[in-house]
N, C-alpha and C positions, 0 to 999 in steps of 0.2 A: 377711330372712325375713318381717318384718312386712308388706312390700308384697305378698307372695304370699298372706298371710292376708287382707288387705283385698280382693285380687282375688277370692278365693273367697267372701268375705263379700258382695261385690257380686252374685255369681251367686246365692248362696242367698237373699239379700234380694229379688232380682228374682223368683225363683221364688215366694217367700212372698207378695210383693205381688200377683202374678197370681192365686194361689190364693185370697187373701183378697178380691180384687176380684170374682172369679167368684162366690164365696159371697155377697158383698154384693149384687151386682146380681140374683141369683136371689131375693132377699128383698124388694126394693123395689117390685116391680110394674111396671105400664105407665106410660110417660110420659104426663102430661096434655097436653091441647091448649092452645094459646095460649102465647105467649112468656113472659109474666110468670108463669104457672103453672109452666112448665118451669124457669125460673130459680129460682123458690122451691123447687121439688121437688128440683132438683139441690143447692142449698145445704143443704136439710134432710138429704138423703141423705149428703152429704159429712161432715156434722158429727154426725148422729144414728145412722147405721148403723155399728155398731162394726167390721164387717169391712171396709168401704170405708175407714174412718178408719185401720185398721191397715194396709191396702194402701197408702194414701198415706204413712203413716209409714215403712213399709218402703222406699218409693220415695225418701224423703228420706235414709234411712240408706244406701241404694245410691248416691245422688249424692255424699254426703260421703265414702264409702269410695272411690268412683271418683276423685274429685279427689285423694285421698291416693295412690292407686295410680298415677295418671298422673305423679305427681311422681317416681316411682322406676323405673317399668317403661315401656319404649317402647310408644307407642300401637299400632304395627303388631304387636306381640307380645301385648299385653294384650286388645285388642279382640276378636280371634278367640275367646278363651276365653268370651266371653259366649254363644257358640254352645252351651256346656254347659247353658245354662238351657232350651234347647228339649227335649232328652231328659228332663230332670228334670221339666219341666212335663208332658210327655207321659205319663210314668210316674205322676206324682202325680195328674193328672187322670183317668187310668184307674182307679186305686185309690180315690181319694177321691170323685170325681163320677161314676164309671161311664162315662166317655166312651170312644168307640171307639178301639181300638188295632189298626189294620189293618196288613196286610203292607206296603203302600206307606209308611205312617208309619214302620214299623221299618226298612225299606230306606233311606228318606231320612235317617233318624237315624244309621244306620251310615255313610252317605256323609259326613254332617256331621262325625262323629267321626273318620273317616279323614282328612278335610281338616284337622281340628285337629292330629292327630298329625303330618301332613306339615308344617304351618306351624310347629309347636313344634320340629321337628327341624332345619329349614333356615332 
């Protein structure tokens, strides 16, 4: 049972990571010109922007949970469940960031979910 918890933890932390990263990059401004300024900018952004730092932290949690999950669940069963992150990000980005939710995105999401149902049944 714990392996299914960690599988869904992977999905939720993936979504949280993407939402934090989006918030973080909207706060940092434009990239500077010149390689050394870009490197300095990125390092400062990674460590000083709390949303980007949280996004990276969630990514680390995702990786650790994924390693545990793969120990107990076959890859060809577990990996398709990552597709659940897409509709969750789609819905959250609509409500949190006001991003577009088009008919095409909804239809595509339904197709993804139908594929997941088929994969999990057979």
